C-alpha positions in Angstrom: -21.7 57.4 10.4 -23.3 53.6 9.8 -24.3 55.1 6.5 -20.5 56.0 5.5 -19.7 52.8 6.8 -22.3 51.1 4.6 -21.6 52.8 1.3 -18.9 56.0 1.4 -19.4 56.6 -2.3 -23.2 57.0 -1.9 -23.0 59.6 0.7 -20.1 61.3 -1.5 -22.7 61.4 -4.1 -25.6 62.5 -2.0 -23.5 65.9 -0.2 -22.9 66.9 -4.1 -19.4 68.6 -3.3 -20.1 69.9 0.2 -17.9 69.2 3.0 -18.6 65.9 5.1 -17.3 66.0 8.9 -16.3 62.4 10.3 -16.0 63.3 13.6 -17.7 63.4 17.0 -19.9 66.6 17.2 -18.1 68.0 19.9 -14.8 67.8 17.9 -16.4 69.4 14.8 -17.9 72.3 17.1 -14.8 72.9 18.5 -13.0 72.8 15.2 -15.7 75.6 13.8 -15.3 77.6 17.1 -11.4 78.1 16.3 -11.9 78.9 12.5 -14.5 81.6 13.7 -12.1 83.0 16.1 -9.3 82.7 13.4 -11.5 84.7 11.2 -12.3 87.0 13.6 -8.7 87.6 14.4 -7.9 88.2 10.7 -10.9 91.2 11.1 -9.0 92.7 14.1 -5.6 92.5 12.5 -6.6 94.1 9.5 -8.2 97.1 11.1 -5.5 97.8 14.0 -4.5 100.7 12.1 -8.0 102.2 11.7 -8.7 105.4 14.3 -11.4 104.5 16.6 -14.7 106.2 16.8 -15.9 106.7 20.4 -19.4 105.1 20.9 -22.0 105.4 23.9 -23.5 101.7 23.7 -26.8 103.3 25.3 -27.0 105.4 22.0 -27.2 102.7 19.8 
């Protein structure tokens, strides 16, 4: 965070277009988990009309 305060332009240049999180770790972790959940929800919704295949977990 101190690097950001000292020279925000240098930080933006150093990351070469990659995203930068300016938030406490617990906040960014929570946001990441929500995004993962959203992506999984989209997969479930896209597959809800598929015919299920029975599977015995011990056979895997």
